[in-house]
C-alpha positions as CSV (number, residue, x, y, z in Angstrom):
1,M,23.2,7.6,-8.9
2,N,24.2,5.8,-12.1
3,D,21.4,6.9,-15.1
4,L,19.7,3.8,-16.0
5,Q,19.6,2.7,-19.6
6,W,16.1,2.9,-21.8
7,Q,16.5,-1.0,-22.5
8,E,16.8,-2.0,-18.9
9,F,14.0,-0.4,-18.0
10,Q,11.9,-1.9,-21.0
11,R,13.0,-5.2,-18.9
12,V,10.6,-4.6,-15.9
13,Q,7.1,-5.7,-16.0
14,L,5.1,-3.1,-14.1
15,C,1.9,-4.9,-14.8
16,V,-2.1,-3.9,-13.4
17,G,-3.7,-7.4,-11.4
18,T,-6.6,-7.0,-8.6
19,I,-5.8,-8.3,-5.3
20,I,-8.7,-11.3,-5.3
21,A,-7.6,-12.8,-1.9
22,V,-5.8,-11.7,1.3
23,E,-4.3,-13.4,4.3
24,D,-2.6,-12.9,7.6
25,F,1.0,-13.3,7.8
26,P,1.5,-14.4,11.4
27,E,5.0,-15.7,10.4
28,A,6.5,-12.4,8.8
29,R,9.4,-10.8,10.5
30,N,7.2,-7.5,10.0
31,P,3.7,-7.1,10.0
32,A,2.0,-8.6,6.5
33,Y,0.0,-9.7,4.3
34,I,-0.1,-12.9,1.8
35,L,-2.2,-11.0,-1.2
36,Q,-2.8,-13.4,-4.1
37,V,-2.9,-11.2,-6.9
38,D,-5.0,-11.9,-10.5
39,F,-3.0,-10.4,-13.7
40,G,-5.6,-11.7,-16.6
41,D,-5.1,-15.0,-18.3
42,N,-1.2,-14.3,-19.7
43,I,-0.3,-14.0,-16.7
44,G,-2.3,-15.7,-14.4
45,V,-2.5,-15.3,-10.6
46,K,0.6,-14.3,-8.9
47,K,1.2,-14.6,-4.5
48,S,2.9,-11.8,-3.0
49,S,3.9,-11.2,0.6
50,A,2.8,-7.1,1.4
51,Q,3.7,-4.8,4.2
52,I,1.0,-2.6,4.2
53,T,-0.9,-3.6,7.4
54,D,-0.6,0.0,8.9
55,I,-2.9,2.1,6.0
56,Y,-5.1,-1.2,4.7
57,N,-7.3,-3.5,6.1
58,K,-8.4,-7.1,4.7
59,E,-11.6,-6.0,3.7
60,D,-10.4,-2.6,1.6
61,L,-7.7,-4.8,-0.4
62,L,-9.9,-7.7,-1.7
63,N,-10.9,-5.8,-5.2
64,K,-8.4,-3.3,-5.5
65,Q,-6.0,-2.6,-8.3
66,V,-2.1,-2.5,-7.7
67,V,0.5,-2.3,-9.6
68,A,3.4,-4.6,-9.5
69,V,6.1,-6.3,-10.6
70,V,5.5,-9.3,-12.2
71,N,8.9,-10.5,-14.0
72,F,11.6,-10.7,-10.8
73,P,12.2,-14.0,-9.7
74,A,10.0,-16.0,-7.0
75,K,11.7,-15.4,-3.5
76,Q,11.0,-17.5,-0.3
77,I,9.9,-15.1,2.2
78,G,9.3,-17.1,5.3
79,P,6.7,-20.2,4.7
80,I,5.3,-18.8,1.2
81,M,7.0,-18.1,-2.3
82,S,6.5,-14.6,-3.0
83,E,5.8,-14.3,-6.7
84,C,5.5,-10.7,-7.3
85,L,6.1,-7.1,-5.9
86,V,3.7,-5.1,-5.3
87,T,4.7,-1.3,-5.3
88,G,3.7,1.4,-3.1
89,F,5.6,4.6,-1.9
90,H,7.0,5.0,2.3
91,R,5.2,8.0,4.1
92,E,7.1,10.0,6.6
93,D,5.9,7.2,9.1
94,N,7.2,4.4,7.2
95,A,4.1,3.5,6.5
96,V,3.6,2.2,2.7
97,V,1.3,3.7,0.8
98,L,0.0,1.2,-2.4
99,A,0.9,2.6,-6.6
100,V,-2.9,2.5,-7.7
101,P,-4.1,3.2,-11.0
102,D,-6.3,5.6,-10.7
103,S,-9.0,4.1,-12.9
104,K,-10.1,0.8,-13.6
105,V,-7.9,-0.7,-16.5
106,P,-7.7,-4.6,-17.5
107,N,-5.6,-6.6,-15.5
108,G,-1.9,-7.4,-16.6
109,T,-1.8,-4.2,-18.8
110,R,1.9,-2.9,-18.7
111,L,2.5,0.5,-17.6
112,A,2.8,2.8,-20.6
C-alpha cells in the first residue's frame, strides 16, 4: 500500500451531518436507503444512497449524526444522484456499521 501524503488527506472533507430524511430505495441493486443529510448552512443538505439496511431501520436513522465525505463529485446511482459518501465499517457478516461521533457536534464540523 502506498503512503498517503498529508496534502492529499487534507483534500478529503469528512464532515458531520444529521440525517433528516430516510426513504426506501427499491431500485437499488442491493438493499439500501436514500438519506438526506443536513451538513449545516455552509454545505447544505446532501443526498446519499446507503447500504445500511441490515442493522438500521428508518426510524433509528432519523436525527442520527453521521460522518460523510462531502467533496466527492455527485454520482448517479440508479434513479438518484448521490451527493456525499456516508462512511461506515463492514462487520464480519458484511453488514455496515456507521461511523458516528460519540457526542453531538454542529452539522458541517470537519474531522480534525
